[in-house]
N, CA, C and O atoms as a Tripos MOL2 file, in Angstrom:
@<TRIPOS>MOLECULE
protein
  284   283    71     0     0
PROTEIN
NO_CHARGES

@<TRIPOS>ATOM
      1 N         -25.4660    4.8700    6.1590 N.3       1 MET1
      2 CA        -24.1540    3.2510    5.8340 C.3       1 MET1
      3 C         -24.4120    3.1900    4.3320 C.2       1 MET1
      4 O         -23.5850    3.4060    3.4460 O.2       1 MET1
      5 N         -25.8210    2.8280    4.1770 N.am      2 ALA2
      6 CA        -25.7520    2.5520    2.2040 C.3       2 ALA2
      7 C         -25.3330    3.7550    2.0460 C.2       2 ALA2
      8 O         -24.3790    3.7630    1.2690 O.2       2 ALA2
      9 N         -25.6090    4.7810    2.4290 N.am      3 LEU3
     10 CA        -25.5750    6.1080    0.8940 C.3       3 LEU3
     11 C         -23.6110    6.0470    0.9320 C.2       3 LEU3
     12 O         -22.8170    6.1910    0.0020 O.2       3 LEU3
     13 N         -23.4270    5.8430    2.0460 N.am      4 HIS4
     14 CA        -21.6970    5.6990    1.9840 C.3       4 HIS4
     15 C         -21.0050    5.0520    1.1720 C.2       4 HIS4
     16 O         -19.8980    5.3110    0.7000 O.2       4 HIS4
     17 N         -22.0000    3.7970    0.9410 N.am      5 ILE5
     18 CA        -21.0980    2.5490    0.0390 C.3       5 ILE5
     19 C         -21.8860    3.1130   -1.6200 C.2       5 ILE5
     20 O         -21.2450    3.5080   -2.5940 O.2       5 ILE5
     21 N         -23.0800    3.0150   -1.5440 N.am      6 ALA6
     22 CA        -23.4700    4.0740   -2.8980 C.3       6 ALA6
     23 C         -22.3120    5.0680   -3.3860 C.2       6 ALA6
     24 O         -21.7870    5.0240   -4.4990 O.2       6 ALA6
     25 N         -22.0190    5.9260   -2.4150 N.am      7 LEU7
     26 CA        -20.9150    6.9850   -2.8580 C.3       7 LEU7
     27 C         -19.5240    6.6000   -3.2340 C.2       7 LEU7
     28 O         -18.8290    6.8860   -4.2100 O.2       7 LEU7
     29 N         -19.3160    5.8420   -2.1390 N.am      8 LEU8
     30 CA        -17.7130    5.3810   -2.6990 C.3       8 LEU8
     31 C         -17.7210    4.3270   -3.7880 C.2       8 LEU8
     32 O         -16.5700    3.9880   -4.0630 O.2       8 LEU8
     33 N         -18.5610    3.7590   -4.4300 N.am      9 ALA9
     34 CA        -19.0220    2.6080   -5.6210 C.3       9 ALA9
     35 C         -19.4200    3.0820   -6.9450 C.2       9 ALA9
     36 O         -19.3140    2.4900   -8.0190 O.2       9 ALA9
     37 N         -20.0690    4.6670   -6.6090 N.am     10 ARG10
     38 CA        -19.9420    5.8400   -7.6840 C.3      10 ARG10
     39 C         -18.5560    6.1000   -7.7530 C.2      10 ARG10
     40 O         -18.0910    5.5030   -8.7230 O.2      10 ARG10
     41 N         -17.6530    6.7720   -7.1040 N.am     11 ALA11
     42 CA        -16.3100    6.8460   -7.1310 C.3      11 ALA11
     43 C         -15.7690    6.4420   -7.5690 C.2      11 ALA11
     44 O         -15.1660    7.0070   -8.4820 O.2      11 ALA11
     45 N         -15.4650    4.5260   -7.1080 N.am     12 ALA12
     46 CA        -14.7970    3.3380   -7.9250 C.3      12 ALA12
     47 C         -14.9510    3.6530   -9.2710 C.2      12 ALA12
     48 O         -14.0330    4.2460   -9.8370 O.2      12 ALA12
     49 N         -15.9820    3.3460   -9.8870 N.am     13 ARG13
     50 CA        -16.0390    3.5640  -11.5370 C.3      13 ARG13
     51 C         -16.0270    4.3340  -11.9160 C.2      13 ARG13
     52 O         -16.0200    4.2660  -13.1450 O.2      13 ARG13
     53 N         -16.0130    5.9820  -11.2140 N.am     14 ARG14
     54 CA        -15.5320    7.0000  -11.9380 C.3      14 ARG14
     55 C         -14.0460    7.3510  -12.0990 C.2      14 ARG14
     56 O         -13.2570    7.6390  -12.9990 O.2      14 ARG14
     57 N         -14.0600    7.2450  -11.2720 N.am     15 TYR15
     58 CA        -11.9280    7.8480  -11.0350 C.3      15 TYR15
     59 C         -11.1190    6.6170  -11.3640 C.2      15 TYR15
     60 O         -10.2500    6.5760  -12.2360 O.2      15 TYR15
     61 N         -11.5770    5.3680  -10.3890 N.am     16 GLY16
     62 CA        -10.8380    3.7980  -11.3020 C.3      16 GLY16
     63 C         -10.4610    4.0380  -12.4710 C.2      16 GLY16
     64 O          -9.6060    4.9110  -12.6230 O.2      16 GLY16
     65 N         -10.9340    3.4080  -13.5010 N.am     17 PRO17
     66 CA        -10.6740    3.6950  -14.8990 C.3      17 PRO17
     67 C          -9.2840    4.3410  -15.2380 C.2      17 PRO17
     68 O          -8.2500    3.7700  -15.5870 O.2      17 PRO17
     69 N          -9.5860    6.0250  -14.9960 N.am     18 PRO18
     70 CA         -8.3310    6.9360  -15.3560 C.3      18 PRO18
     71 C          -7.2370    6.6820  -14.7360 C.2      18 PRO18
     72 O          -6.1450    6.6520  -15.3040 O.2      18 PRO18
     73 N          -7.4460    6.4350  -13.2750 N.am     19 LEU19
     74 CA         -6.6600    5.8740  -12.2190 C.3      19 LEU19
     75 C          -5.6970    4.6960  -12.4940 C.2      19 LEU19
     76 O          -4.5100    4.8380  -12.2020 O.2      19 LEU19
     77 N          -6.1130    3.6080  -13.0060 N.am     20 ALA20
     78 CA         -5.7520    2.1990  -13.7880 C.3      20 ALA20
     79 C          -4.6860    2.8180  -14.7040 C.2      20 ALA20
     80 O          -3.4740    2.6500  -14.5670 O.2      20 ALA20
     81 N          -5.3350    3.6180  -15.7360 N.am     21 HIS21
     82 CA         -4.6250    3.6920  -16.6100 C.3      21 HIS21
     83 C          -3.4690    4.3060  -16.6130 C.2      21 HIS21
     84 O          -2.5170    4.1020  -17.3670 O.2      21 HIS21
     85 N          -3.6220    5.5090  -15.2520 N.am     22 ALA22
     86 CA         -1.9660    6.1160  -15.3740 C.3      22 ALA22
     87 C          -1.1560    5.1930  -14.4450 C.2      22 ALA22
     88 O           0.0670    5.1880  -14.5800 O.2      22 ALA22
     89 N          -1.7870    4.3400  -13.4260 N.am     23 ALA23
     90 CA         -0.5770    3.6480  -13.2220 C.3      23 ALA23
     91 C          -0.0300    2.4730  -14.4980 C.2      23 ALA23
     92 O           1.1120    2.1360  -14.8080 O.2      23 ALA23
     93 N          -1.0080    2.1640  -14.8970 N.am     24 TYR24
     94 CA         -0.3610    1.1290  -16.0840 C.3      24 TYR24
     95 C           0.8810    1.9780  -16.8680 C.2      24 TYR24
     96 O           1.9620    1.5290  -17.2480 O.2      24 TYR24
     97 N           0.3040    3.4930  -16.9900 N.am     25 ARG25
     98 CA          1.5740    4.0470  -17.8370 C.3      25 ARG25
     99 C           2.9950    3.9480  -17.1410 C.2      25 ARG25
    100 O           4.0690    3.4360  -17.4550 O.2      25 ARG25
    101 N           2.5450    4.6300  -16.1100 N.am     26 ARG26
    102 CA          3.8960    4.7070  -15.1420 C.3      26 ARG26
    103 C           4.7210    3.2360  -14.8540 C.2      26 ARG26
    104 O           5.9490    3.2040  -14.7700 O.2      26 ARG26
    105 N           4.1260    2.3990  -14.7580 N.am     27 TRP27
    106 CA          4.4120    0.5960  -14.9480 C.3      27 TRP27
    107 C           5.3680    0.7880  -15.9910 C.2      27 TRP27
    108 O           6.5750    0.9270  -15.7940 O.2      27 TRP27
    109 N           4.7550    0.7930  -17.2000 N.am     28 GLN28
    110 CA          5.4380    0.4180  -18.3620 C.3      28 GLN28
    111 C           6.7430    1.8990  -18.7140 C.2      28 GLN28
    112 O           7.6300    1.8800  -19.5670 O.2      28 GLN28
    113 N           6.4200    3.0330  -17.7310 N.am     29 ALA29
    114 CA          7.9710    3.4580  -18.0100 C.3      29 ALA29
    115 C           8.7230    3.3300  -17.1400 C.2      29 ALA29
    116 O           9.3990    4.3460  -16.9750 O.2      29 ALA29
    117 N           8.9720    2.4220  -16.3800 N.am     30 MET30
    118 CA          9.6540    2.2560  -15.2490 C.3      30 MET30
    119 C          10.7400    1.1730  -15.9380 C.2      30 MET30
    120 O          10.3320    0.2810  -16.6830 O.2      30 MET30
    121 N          12.0530    1.3270  -15.6410 N.am     31 THR31
    122 CA         13.2490   -0.0780  -16.0330 C.3      31 THR31
    123 C          13.1750   -0.8440  -15.3910 C.2      31 THR31
    124 O          12.9620   -0.6720  -14.1910 O.2      31 THR31
    125 N          13.3350   -2.0970  -15.9890 N.am     32 PRO32
    126 CA         13.5730   -3.2970  -15.1470 C.3      32 PRO32
    127 C          13.9350   -3.4010  -13.5050 C.2      32 PRO32
    128 O          13.4780   -4.2060  -12.6940 O.2      32 PRO32
    129 N          15.0430   -2.1690  -13.2540 N.am     33 GLU33
    130 CA         15.5640   -2.4500  -12.1020 C.3      33 GLU33
    131 C          14.4340   -1.3200  -10.8940 C.2      33 GLU33
    132 O          14.3330   -1.3730   -9.6680 O.2      33 GLU33
    133 N          13.7710   -0.4260  -11.8700 N.am     34 GLU34
    134 CA         12.7260    0.1430  -11.0210 C.3      34 GLU34
    135 C          11.7410   -0.7690  -10.4530 C.2      34 GLU34
    136 O          11.2920   -0.7820   -9.3070 O.2      34 GLU34
    137 N          11.4140   -1.7130  -11.6790 N.am     35 LYS35
    138 CA          9.9590   -2.8560  -11.3360 C.3      35 LYS35
    139 C          10.6740   -3.7500   -9.9340 C.2      35 LYS35
    140 O           9.8390   -3.9370   -9.0490 O.2      35 LYS35
    141 N          11.9080   -4.2440   -9.6640 N.am     36 GLU36
    142 CA         11.9560   -4.9560   -9.2270 C.3      36 GLU36
    143 C          12.0100   -4.3690   -7.5780 C.2      36 GLU36
    144 O          11.6060   -5.0080   -6.6060 O.2      36 GLU36
    145 N          12.5880   -3.0510   -7.5430 N.am     37 ARG37
    146 CA         12.8290   -2.8180   -6.8240 C.3      37 ARG37
    147 C          11.0720   -2.6490   -6.0430 C.2      37 ARG37
    148 O          10.5420   -3.2360   -5.0990 O.2      37 ARG37
    149 N          10.8470   -2.1410   -6.4830 N.am     38 TYR38
    150 CA          9.2500   -1.8730   -6.3730 C.3      38 TYR38
    151 C           8.7730   -3.6350   -6.3610 C.2      38 TYR38
    152 O           7.7800   -3.5440   -5.6390 O.2      38 TYR38
    153 N           8.8440   -4.6170   -6.5930 N.am     39 ARG39
    154 CA          8.1080   -5.8580   -6.3910 C.3      39 ARG39
    155 C           8.4950   -6.1370   -4.9610 C.2      39 ARG39
    156 O           7.8260   -6.3770   -3.9560 O.2      39 ARG39
    157 N          10.1880   -5.9970   -5.2620 N.am     40 ARG40
    158 CA         10.6220   -6.7260   -3.7950 C.3      40 ARG40
    159 C           9.9890   -5.4730   -2.4720 C.2      40 ARG40
    160 O           9.4880   -5.9560   -1.4570 O.2      40 ARG40
    161 N          10.0540   -4.2920   -2.5780 N.am     41 GLN41
    162 CA          8.6080   -3.1880   -1.4920 C.3      41 GLN41
    163 C           7.9290   -3.9710   -1.1140 C.2      41 GLN41
    164 O           7.8570   -4.4640    0.0120 O.2      41 GLN41
    165 N           7.2390   -4.2100   -2.2030 N.am     42 MET42
    166 CA          5.2660   -5.0100   -2.2760 C.3      42 MET42
    167 C           5.4950   -5.8740   -1.4730 C.2      42 MET42
    168 O           4.7510   -5.9430   -0.4950 O.2      42 MET42
    169 N           6.9500   -7.1260   -1.6600 N.am     43 ARG43
    170 CA          6.6500   -8.4660   -0.9650 C.3      43 ARG43
    171 C           7.1600   -8.0160    0.5350 C.2      43 ARG43
    172 O           6.9090   -8.7570    1.4850 O.2      43 ARG43
    173 N           7.7750   -6.9680    0.6980 N.am     44 GLU44
    174 CA          8.2660   -6.7300    2.2810 C.3      44 GLU44
    175 C           6.8040   -6.1610    3.0650 C.2      44 GLU44
    176 O           6.5150   -6.6280    4.1670 O.2      44 GLU44
    177 N           5.9400   -5.1510    2.4230 N.am     45 TYR45
    178 CA          4.8860   -4.6130    3.4050 C.3      45 TYR45
    179 C           3.7940   -5.7480    2.7490 C.2      45 TYR45
    180 O           2.6490   -5.3400    2.9420 O.2      45 TYR45
    181 N           3.8140   -6.9570    2.0840 N.am     46 ALA46
    182 CA          2.6580   -7.5680    2.2660 C.3      46 ALA46
    183 C           2.9850   -8.3590    3.8040 C.2      46 ALA46
    184 O           2.3580   -8.3070    4.8620 O.2      46 ALA46
    185 N           4.2280   -9.0930    3.4310 N.am     47 GLY47
    186 CA          4.7970   -9.8600    4.6700 C.3      47 GLY47
    187 C           4.4200   -9.3170    5.9470 C.2      47 GLY47
    188 O           3.8500   -9.9910    6.8050 O.2      47 GLY47
    189 N           4.8180   -7.7680    6.1240 N.am     48 ARG48
    190 CA          4.2830   -7.1900    7.0560 C.3      48 ARG48
    191 C           3.1130   -7.4700    7.4960 C.2      48 ARG48
    192 O           2.7890   -7.9600    8.5780 O.2      48 ARG48
    193 N           2.5220   -7.1610    6.6680 N.am     49 GLY49
    194 CA          0.9070   -6.8930    7.1480 C.3      49 GLY49
    195 C           0.3030   -8.1570    7.5910 C.2      49 GLY49
    196 O          -0.5520   -8.2410    8.4730 O.2      49 GLY49
    197 N           1.1030   -9.7250    6.5190 N.am     50 ARG50
    198 CA          0.7160  -10.9030    7.2570 C.3      50 ARG50
    199 C           0.7420  -11.2980    8.7970 C.2      50 ARG50
    200 O          -0.1010  -11.8080    9.5350 O.2      50 ARG50
    201 N           2.6480  -10.6570    9.0740 N.am     51 GLN51
    202 CA          2.6820  -10.9720   10.5170 C.3      51 GLN51
    203 C           1.9110   -9.8240   11.6230 C.2      51 GLN51
    204 O           2.0330   -9.9090   12.8450 O.2      51 GLN51
    205 N           1.0480   -8.6760   10.8690 N.am     52 LEU52
    206 CA          0.7110   -7.8520   11.9590 C.3      52 LEU52
    207 C          -0.8660   -8.6040   12.1980 C.2      52 LEU52
    208 O          -1.5630   -8.2840   13.1610 O.2      52 LEU52
    209 N          -1.2820   -9.5790   11.2420 N.am     53 ALA53
    210 CA         -2.9470   -9.5640   11.3180 C.3      53 ALA53
    211 C          -2.5860  -10.9450   12.3340 C.2      53 ALA53
    212 O          -3.3550  -11.2950   13.2290 O.2      53 ALA53
    213 N          -1.1940  -11.7030   12.0080 N.am     54 LYS54
    214 CA         -1.7220  -13.1710   12.7010 C.3      54 LYS54
    215 C          -1.0510  -13.0190   13.7130 C.2      54 LYS54
    216 O          -0.5870  -14.1190   14.0130 O.2      54 LYS54
    217 N          -0.6290  -11.9790   14.6660 N.am     55 GLY55
    218 CA         -0.7500  -10.9950   15.6670 C.3      55 GLY55
    219 C          -2.0990  -10.8150   16.3070 C.2      55 GLY55
    220 O          -2.4940  -11.3320   17.3530 O.2      55 GLY55
    221 N          -2.6730  -10.0800   15.5870 N.am     56 ALA56
    222 CA         -4.0920  -10.0010   15.5570 C.3      56 ALA56
    223 C          -5.0140  -10.6310   15.8370 C.2      56 ALA56
    224 O          -5.9600  -10.2550   16.5290 O.2      56 ALA56
    225 N          -4.8250  -11.9530   15.2060 N.am     57 THR57
    226 CA         -6.0670  -12.9980   15.0090 C.3      57 THR57
    227 C          -5.5130  -13.5540   16.9380 C.2      57 THR57
    228 O          -6.1090  -13.3110   17.9870 O.2      57 THR57
    229 N          -4.3920  -14.2150   16.7500 N.am     58 GLY58
    230 CA         -3.8220  -14.7110   18.1090 C.3      58 GLY58
    231 C          -4.1290  -14.2170   19.1670 C.2      58 GLY58
    232 O          -4.5780  -15.0060   19.9980 O.2      58 GLY58
    233 N          -4.0120  -12.6710   19.5840 N.am     59 ARG59
    234 CA         -4.3400  -11.8120   20.7020 C.3      59 ARG59
    235 C          -5.7110  -11.9150   20.6420 C.2      59 ARG59
    236 O          -6.3470  -11.9550   21.6960 O.2      59 ARG59
    237 N          -6.3360  -11.9720   19.4480 N.am     60 ALA60
    238 CA         -8.0620  -11.8340   19.5760 C.3      60 ALA60
    239 C          -8.7630  -13.4160   20.4040 C.2      60 ALA60
    240 O          -9.8260  -13.3300   21.0200 O.2      60 ALA60
    241 N          -7.9880  -14.8080   20.2980 N.am     61 ARG61
    242 CA         -8.3360  -16.1020   20.4310 C.3      61 ARG61
    243 C          -7.7640  -15.9670   21.9830 C.2      61 ARG61
    244 O          -8.3800  -16.5540   22.8720 O.2      61 ARG61
    245 N          -6.5450  -15.1660   22.3120 N.am     62 GLY62
    246 CA         -6.3020  -15.3810   23.3220 C.3      62 GLY62
    247 C          -5.4130  -16.0600   23.5470 C.2      62 GLY62
    248 O          -5.2080  -16.8490   24.4690 O.2      62 GLY62
    249 N          -4.6800  -15.6970   22.4630 N.am     63 ARG63
    250 CA         -2.9650  -17.0400   22.2230 C.3      63 ARG63
    251 C          -1.7530  -16.0200   22.2800 C.2      63 ARG63
    252 O          -0.6960  -16.4330   22.7560 O.2      63 ARG63
    253 N          -1.8480  -14.5350   21.7640 N.am     64 GLY64
    254 CA         -1.1040  -14.3490   21.8880 C.3      64 GLY64
    255 C          -0.7490  -13.0640   23.1750 C.2      64 GLY64
    256 O          -1.5550  -12.7420   24.0490 O.2      64 GLY64
    257 N           0.4890  -12.5450   23.0220 N.am     65 GLY65
    258 CA          0.8030  -11.3190   23.8940 C.3      65 GLY65
    259 C           0.1810  -10.1840   22.9460 C.2      65 GLY65
    260 O          -0.5360  -10.2100   21.9460 O.2      65 GLY65
    261 N           0.8020   -9.1420   23.7380 N.am     66 PRO66
    262 CA          0.7950   -7.9470   23.7420 C.3      66 PRO66
    263 C           2.0550   -7.8120   21.9440 C.2      66 PRO66
    264 O           2.9960   -8.5160   21.5770 O.2      66 PRO66
    265 N           1.5080   -6.8000   21.4270 N.am     67 PRO67
    266 CA          2.3840   -6.8470   20.5940 C.3      67 PRO67
    267 C           3.6550   -6.0390   20.9070 C.2      67 PRO67
    268 O           3.8170   -5.0530   21.6250 O.2      67 PRO67
    269 N           4.8010   -6.9970   19.8930 N.am     68 GLU68
    270 CA          6.0060   -6.2660   20.5830 C.3      68 GLU68
    271 C           6.6850   -4.9990   20.0960 C.2      68 GLU68
    272 O           6.4110   -4.7220   18.9280 O.2      68 GLU68
    273 N           7.5190   -4.1530   20.7300 N.am     69 PRO69
    274 CA          7.5060   -2.6180   20.4750 C.3      69 PRO69
    275 C           8.1650   -2.7380   19.2930 C.2      69 PRO69
    276 O           8.6240   -3.8150   18.9120 O.2      69 PRO69
    277 N           8.2770   -1.4310   18.5020 N.am     70 ARG70
    278 CA          8.5460   -0.8680   17.4860 C.3      70 ARG70
    279 C          10.2840   -0.6470   18.1230 C.2      70 ARG70
    280 O          10.4940   -0.2620   19.2730 O.2      70 ARG70
    281 N          11.5610   -1.0190   16.9870 N.am     71 PRO71
    282 CA         12.7990   -0.8790   17.6600 C.3      71 PRO71
    283 C          12.9850    0.9390   17.3560 C.2      71 PRO71
    284 O          13.9720    1.5390   17.7820 O.2      71 PRO71
@<TRIPOS>BOND
     1     1     2 1
     2     2     3 1
     3     3     4 2
     4     3     5 am
     5     5     6 1
     6     6     7 1
     7     7     8 2
     8     7     9 am
     9     9    10 1
    10    10    11 1
    11    11    12 2
    12    11    13 am
    13    13    14 1
    14    14    15 1
    15    15    16 2
    16    15    17 am
    17    17    18 1
    18    18    19 1
    19    19    20 2
    20    19    21 am
    21    21    22 1
    22    22    23 1
    23    23    24 2
    24    23    25 am
    25    25    26 1
    26    26    27 1
    27    27    28 2
    28    27    29 am
    29    29    30 1
    30    30    31 1
    31    31    32 2
    32    31    33 am
    33    33    34 1
    34    34    35 1
    35    35    36 2
    36    35    37 am
    37    37    38 1
    38    38    39 1
    39    39    40 2
    40    39    41 am
    41    41    42 1
    42    42    43 1
    43    43    44 2
    44    43    45 am
    45    45    46 1
    46    46    47 1
    47    47    48 2
    48    47    49 am
    49    49    50 1
    50    50    51 1
    51    51    52 2
    52    51    53 am
    53    53    54 1
    54    54    55 1
    55    55    56 2
    56    55    57 am
    57    57    58 1
    58    58    59 1
    59    59    60 2
    60    59    61 am
    61    61    62 1
    62    62    63 1
    63    63    64 2
    64    63    65 am
    65    65    66 1
    66    66    67 1
    67    67    68 2
    68    67    69 am
    69    69    70 1
    70    70    71 1
    71    71    72 2
    72    71    73 am
    73    73    74 1
    74    74    75 1
    75    75    76 2
    76    75    77 am
    77    77    78 1
    78    78    79 1
    79    79    80 2
    80    79    81 am
    81    81    82 1
    82    82    83 1
    83    83    84 2
    84    83    85 am
    85    85    86 1
    86    86    87 1
    87    87    88 2
    88    87    89 am
    89    89    90 1
    90    90    91 1
    91    91    92 2
    92    91    93 am
    93    93    94 1
    94    94    95 1
    95    95    96 2
    96    95    97 am
    97    97    98 1
    98    98    99 1
    99    99   100 2
   100    99   101 am
   101   101   102 1
   102   102   103 1
   103   103   104 2
   104   103   105 am
   105   105   106 1
   106   106   107 1
   107   107   108 2
   108   107   109 am
   109   109   110 1
   110   110   111 1
   111   111   112 2
   112   111   113 am
   113   113   114 1
   114   114   115 1
   115   115   116 2
   116   115   117 am
   117   117   118 1
   118   118   119 1
   119   119   120 2
   120   119   121 am
   121   121   122 1
   122   122   123 1
   123   123   124 2
   124   123   125 am
   125   125   126 1
   126   126   127 1
   127   127   128 2
   128   127   129 am
   129   129   130 1
   130   130   131 1
   131   131   132 2
   132   131   133 am
   133   133   134 1
   134   134   135 1
   135   135   136 2
   136   135   137 am
   137   137   138 1
   138   138   139 1
   139   139   140 2
   140   139   141 am
   141   141   142 1
   142   142   143 1
   143   143   144 2
   144   143   145 am
   145   145   146 1
   146   146   147 1
   147   147   148 2
   148   147   149 am
   149   149   150 1
   150   150   151 1
   151   151   152 2
   152   151   153 am
   153   153   154 1
   154   154   155 1
   155   155   156 2
   156   155   157 am
   157   157   158 1
   158   158   159 1
   159   159   160 2
   160   159   161 am
   161   161   162 1
   162   162   163 1
   163   163   164 2
   164   163   165 am
   165   165   166 1
   166   166   167 1
   167   167   168 2
   168   167   169 am
   169   169   170 1
   170   170   171 1
   171   171   172 2
   172   171   173 am
   173   173   174 1
   174   174   175 1
   175   175   176 2
   176   175   177 am
   177   177   178 1
   178   178   179 1
   179   179   180 2
   180   179   181 am
   181   181   182 1
   182   182   183 1
   183   183   184 2
   184   183   185 am
   185   185   186 1
   186   186   187 1
   187   187   188 2
   188   187   189 am
   189   189   190 1
   190   190   191 1
   191   191   192 2
   192   191   193 am
   193   193   194 1
   194   194   195 1
   195   195   196 2
   196   195   197 am
   197   197   198 1
   198   198   199 1
   199   199   200 2
   200   199   201 am
   201   201   202 1
   202   202   203 1
   203   203   204 2
   204   203   205 am
   205   205   206 1
   206   206   207 1
   207   207   208 2
   208   207   209 am
   209   209   210 1
   210   210   211 1
   211   211   212 2
   212   211   213 am
   213   213   214 1
   214   214   215 1
   215   215   216 2
   216   215   217 am
   217   217   218 1
   218   218   219 1
   219   219   220 2
   220   219   221 am
   221   221   222 1
   222   222   223 1
   223   223   224 2
   224   223   225 am
   225   225   226 1
   226   226   227 1
   227   227   228 2
   228   227   229 am
   229   229   230 1
   230   230   231 1
   231   231   232 2
   232   231   233 am
   233   233   234 1
   234   234   235 1
   235   235   236 2
   236   235   237 am
   237   237   238 1
   238   238   239 1
   239   239   240 2
   240   239   241 am
   241   241   242 1
   242   242   243 1
   243   243   244 2
   244   243   245 am
   245   245   246 1
   246   246   247 1
   247   247   248 2
   248   247   249 am
   249   249   250 1
   250   250   251 1
   251   251   252 2
   252   251   253 am
   253   253   254 1
   254   254   255 1
   255   255   256 2
   256   255   257 am
   257   257   258 1
   258   258   259 1
   259   259   260 2
   260   259   261 am
   261   261   262 1
   262   262   263 1
   263   263   264 2
   264   263   265 am
   265   265   266 1
   266   266   267 1
   267   267   268 2
   268   267   269 am
   269   269   270 1
   270   270   271 1
   271   271   272 2
   272   271   273 am
   273   273   274 1
   274   274   275 1
   275   275   276 2
   276   275   277 am
   277   277   278 1
   278   278   279 1
   279   279   280 2
   280   279   281 am
   281   281   282 1
   282   282   283 1
   283   283   284 2
@<TRIPOS>SUBSTRUCTURE
     1 MET1         2 RESIDUE 1 A MET
     2 ALA2         6 RESIDUE 1 A ALA
     3 LEU3        10 RESIDUE 1 A LEU
     4 HIS4        14 RESIDUE 1 A HIS
     5 ILE5        18 RESIDUE 1 A ILE
     6 ALA6        22 RESIDUE 1 A ALA
     7 LEU7        26 RESIDUE 1 A LEU
     8 LEU8        30 RESIDUE 1 A LEU
     9 ALA9        34 RESIDUE 1 A ALA
    10 ARG10       38 RESIDUE 1 A ARG
    11 ALA11       42 RESIDUE 1 A ALA
    12 ALA12       46 RESIDUE 1 A ALA
    13 ARG13       50 RESIDUE 1 A ARG
    14 ARG14       54 RESIDUE 1 A ARG
    15 TYR15       58 RESIDUE 1 A TYR
    16 GLY16       62 RESIDUE 1 A GLY
    17 PRO17       66 RESIDUE 1 A PRO
    18 PRO18       70 RESIDUE 1 A PRO
    19 LEU19       74 RESIDUE 1 A LEU
    20 ALA20       78 RESIDUE 1 A ALA
    21 HIS21       82 RESIDUE 1 A HIS
    22 ALA22       86 RESIDUE 1 A ALA
    23 ALA23       90 RESIDUE 1 A ALA
    24 TYR24       94 RESIDUE 1 A TYR
    25 ARG25       98 RESIDUE 1 A ARG
    26 ARG26      102 RESIDUE 1 A ARG
    27 TRP27      106 RESIDUE 1 A TRP
    28 GLN28      110 RESIDUE 1 A GLN
    29 ALA29      114 RESIDUE 1 A ALA
    30 MET30      118 RESIDUE 1 A MET
    31 THR31      122 RESIDUE 1 A THR
    32 PRO32      126 RESIDUE 1 A PRO
    33 GLU33      130 RESIDUE 1 A GLU
    34 GLU34      134 RESIDUE 1 A GLU
    35 LYS35      138 RESIDUE 1 A LYS
    36 GLU36      142 RESIDUE 1 A GLU
    37 ARG37      146 RESIDUE 1 A ARG
    38 TYR38      150 RESIDUE 1 A TYR
    39 ARG39      154 RESIDUE 1 A ARG
    40 ARG40      158 RESIDUE 1 A ARG
    41 GLN41      162 RESIDUE 1 A GLN
    42 MET42      166 RESIDUE 1 A MET
    43 ARG43      170 RESIDUE 1 A ARG
    44 GLU44      174 RESIDUE 1 A GLU
    45 TYR45      178 RESIDUE 1 A TYR
    46 ALA46      182 RESIDUE 1 A ALA
    47 GLY47      186 RESIDUE 1 A GLY
    48 ARG48      190 RESIDUE 1 A ARG
    49 GLY49      194 RESIDUE 1 A GLY
    50 ARG50      198 RESIDUE 1 A ARG
    51 GLN51      202 RESIDUE 1 A GLN
    52 LEU52      206 RESIDUE 1 A LEU
    53 ALA53      210 RESIDUE 1 A ALA
    54 LYS54      214 RESIDUE 1 A LYS
    55 GLY55      218 RESIDUE 1 A GLY
    56 ALA56      222 RESIDUE 1 A ALA
    57 THR57      226 RESIDUE 1 A THR
    58 GLY58      230 RESIDUE 1 A GLY
    59 ARG59      234 RESIDUE 1 A ARG
    60 ALA60      238 RESIDUE 1 A ALA
    61 ARG61      242 RESIDUE 1 A ARG
    62 GLY62      246 RESIDUE 1 A GLY
    63 ARG63      250 RESIDUE 1 A ARG
    64 GLY64      254 RESIDUE 1 A GLY
    65 GLY65      258 RESIDUE 1 A GLY
    66 PRO66      262 RESIDUE 1 A PRO
    67 PRO67      266 RESIDUE 1 A PRO
    68 GLU68      270 RESIDUE 1 A GLU
    69 PRO69      274 RESIDUE 1 A PRO
    70 ARG70      278 RESIDUE 1 A ARG
    71 PRO71      282 RESIDUE 1 A PRO
């Protein structure tokens, strides 16, 4: 297990800065409308994640039922 963590840490140190730089350049190239669309999309994803986590903790504590089916 420790080997896996060490390999992941090494990969993050090696590939993290170039990926971050590429993401920064891409962000700078976006129009204000694209940036706002991206922010809105990330807010929706975060909200959905919070709802799923809240449901999972409720079920783990015995307060919730099964997850609701997707439409």
